[in-house]
C-alpha positions as a LaTeX table, in Angstrom:
\begin{tabular}{lrrr}
\hline
Residue & $x$ (\AA) & $y$ (\AA) & $z$ (\AA) \\
\hline
Unk1 & $-10.48$ & 25.81 & $-91.29$ \\
Unk2 & $-9.74$ & 22.84 & $-93.29$ \\
Unk3 & $-7.38$ & 20.53 & $-91.92$ \\
Unk4 & $-4.07$ & 19.44 & $-93.90$ \\
Unk5 & $-4.42$ & 15.93 & $-95.77$ \\
Unk6 & $-1.56$ & 13.56 & $-96.77$ \\
Unk7 & $-2.25$ & 10.84 & $-98.45$ \\
Unk8 & $-5.84$ & 11.05 & $-98.38$ \\
Unk9 & $-5.29$ & 10.79 & $-94.60$ \\
Unk10 & $-6.24$ & 13.92 & $-92.03$ \\
Unk11 & $-3.02$ & 14.76 & $-90.29$ \\
Unk12 & $-3.21$ & 15.07 & $-86.87$ \\
Unk13 & $-1.71$ & 18.33 & $-85.44$ \\
Unk14 & $-0.09$ & 16.98 & $-82.11$ \\
Unk15 & 2.61 & 19.81 & $-80.38$ \\
Unk16 & 4.23 & 19.91 & $-77.04$ \\
Unk17 & 4.73 & 22.47 & $-74.89$ \\
Unk18 & 8.06 & 23.55 & $-73.77$ \\
Unk19 & 8.43 & 21.81 & $-70.44$ \\
Unk20 & 7.42 & 18.40 & $-72.40$ \\
Unk21 & 10.61 & 18.78 & $-74.62$ \\
Unk22 & 12.69 & 19.66 & $-72.15$ \\
Unk23 & 11.97 & 16.47 & $-69.94$ \\
Unk24 & 11.82 & 14.28 & $-73.10$ \\
Unk25 & 15.29 & 15.30 & $-74.21$ \\
Unk26 & 17.04 & 17.30 & $-71.16$ \\
Unk27 & 16.60 & 14.94 & $-68.48$ \\
Unk28 & 20.17 & 14.38 & $-67.57$ \\
Unk29 & 20.52 & 18.44 & $-66.13$ \\
Unk30 & 19.22 & 19.53 & $-62.44$ \\
Unk31 & 19.60 & 22.59 & $-60.30$ \\
Unk32 & 20.61 & 21.26 & $-57.21$ \\
Unk33 & 20.63 & 24.69 & $-54.78$ \\
Unk34 & 21.56 & 28.30 & $-54.88$ \\
Unk35 & 24.64 & 28.85 & $-52.63$ \\
Unk36 & 26.07 & 32.53 & $-51.19$ \\
Unk37 & 22.86 & 34.18 & $-52.20$ \\
Unk38 & 23.36 & 38.10 & $-52.00$ \\
Unk39 & 20.79 & 40.62 & $-52.26$ \\
Unk40 & 22.29 & 43.95 & $-53.89$ \\
Unk41 & 20.59 & 47.10 & $-52.96$ \\
Unk42 & 19.02 & 48.69 & $-56.37$ \\
Unk43 & 16.67 & 51.67 & $-54.80$ \\
Unk44 & 13.52 & 50.74 & $-56.60$ \\
Unk45 & 11.30 & 48.54 & $-54.13$ \\
Unk46 & 9.80 & 46.46 & $-57.52$ \\
Unk47 & 13.36 & 45.35 & $-58.40$ \\
Unk48 & 15.56 & 43.04 & $-56.41$ \\
Unk49 & 19.07 & 42.26 & $-57.71$ \\
Unk50 & 20.65 & 39.18 & $-56.76$ \\
Unk51 & 24.14 & 37.43 & $-57.01$ \\
Unk52 & 24.61 & 33.77 & $-56.30$ \\
Unk53 & 26.61 & 30.24 & $-57.00$ \\
Unk54 & 23.97 & 27.96 & $-58.65$ \\
Unk55 & 25.07 & 24.47 & $-57.99$ \\
Unk56 & 23.82 & 21.97 & $-61.08$ \\
Unk57 & 24.08 & 18.35 & $-61.79$ \\
Unk58 & 24.60 & 18.25 & $-65.70$ \\
Unk59 & 25.40 & 14.56 & $-67.03$ \\
Unk60 & 26.22 & 13.31 & $-63.67$ \\
Unk61 & 29.00 & 16.05 & $-62.89$ \\
Unk62 & 28.26 & 18.70 & $-60.22$ \\
Unk63 & 28.82 & 22.28 & $-61.64$ \\
Unk64 & 29.23 & 25.66 & $-59.40$ \\
Unk65 & 28.21 & 28.57 & $-61.91$ \\
Unk66 & 28.11 & 32.20 & $-60.80$ \\
Unk67 & 25.13 & 33.84 & $-61.47$ \\
Unk68 & 23.50 & 37.17 & $-61.07$ \\
Unk69 & 19.51 & 37.50 & $-61.57$ \\
Unk70 & 16.90 & 40.50 & $-61.35$ \\
Unk71 & 13.26 & 39.76 & $-60.14$ \\
Unk72 & 11.13 & 42.80 & $-61.08$ \\
Unk73 & 7.71 & 42.97 & $-60.40$ \\
Unk74 & 5.14 & 44.65 & $-62.61$ \\
Unk75 & 2.48 & 46.97 & $-61.87$ \\
Unk76 & $-0.21$ & 43.87 & $-62.67$ \\
Unk77 & 1.65 & 41.92 & $-60.12$ \\
Unk78 & 3.65 & 39.73 & $-62.51$ \\
Unk79 & 7.39 & 38.59 & $-61.85$ \\
Unk80 & 9.58 & 38.84 & $-65.10$ \\
Unk81 & 13.32 & 37.05 & $-64.15$ \\
Unk82 & 16.24 & 37.99 & $-66.09$ \\
Unk83 & 19.40 & 35.72 & $-65.14$ \\
Unk84 & 23.18 & 36.48 & $-66.32$ \\
Unk85 & 25.59 & 33.13 & $-66.23$ \\
Unk86 & 29.31 & 33.96 & $-65.57$ \\
Unk87 & 30.76 & 33.93 & $-69.06$ \\
Unk88 & 34.44 & 32.52 & $-67.75$ \\
Unk89 & 32.52 & 29.47 & $-67.00$ \\
Unk90 & 32.69 & 26.75 & $-69.57$ \\
Unk91 & 29.58 & 24.36 & $-69.59$ \\
Unk92 & 29.50 & 21.73 & $-72.32$ \\
Unk93 & 25.65 & 22.00 & $-72.33$ \\
Unk94 & 22.89 & 23.31 & $-74.06$ \\
Unk95 & 21.70 & 26.97 & $-72.51$ \\
Unk96 & 18.30 & 27.06 & $-73.21$ \\
Unk97 & 17.97 & 24.16 & $-70.55$ \\
Unk98 & 20.02 & 25.69 & $-68.20$ \\
Unk99 & 18.02 & 29.10 & $-68.40$ \\
Unk100 & 14.57 & 27.31 & $-68.10$ \\
Unk101 & 15.51 & 25.25 & $-65.06$ \\
Unk102 & 16.91 & 28.05 & $-63.00$ \\
Unk103 & 14.47 & 30.31 & $-63.95$ \\
Unk104 & 11.68 & 27.67 & $-62.50$ \\
Unk105 & 14.24 & 27.08 & $-59.46$ \\
Unk106 & 14.55 & 30.89 & $-58.68$ \\
Unk107 & 10.88 & 31.98 & $-59.20$ \\
Unk108 & 10.02 & 28.78 & $-56.89$ \\
Unk109 & 12.32 & 30.03 & $-54.25$ \\
Unk110 & 10.80 & 33.70 & $-54.56$ \\
Unk111 & 7.44 & 32.03 & $-54.17$ \\
Unk112 & 8.24 & 30.55 & $-50.65$ \\
Unk113 & 10.10 & 33.35 & $-49.59$ \\
Unk114 & 13.23 & 31.77 & $-49.79$ \\
Unk115 & 15.14 & 34.49 & $-50.94$ \\
Unk116 & 16.94 & 37.26 & $-48.93$ \\
\hline
\end{tabular}
């Protein structure tokens, strides 16, 4: 595959993965903890429904956000996580880094067995 050139010089393809981009641009958001984590019985052993209050530090301010999330295990053993954040809470911060931070935090808690 020929490489692209600019002004007679080869252009270098440098890409950053998503985690690196968030570390560079969104270093001011951190998930501190999940409080009041409750598991709701759903009836399917491979699907776990939870509700909780996420405590996050956003730009040096602590915010409590009600969340609900579902951890579903596929037949191959991979975990899929869906998160819903309460709409009545006004967060003046981009949602993508918040969702990424919450997913990382929740999956780590699940991996350690810290969820009910």
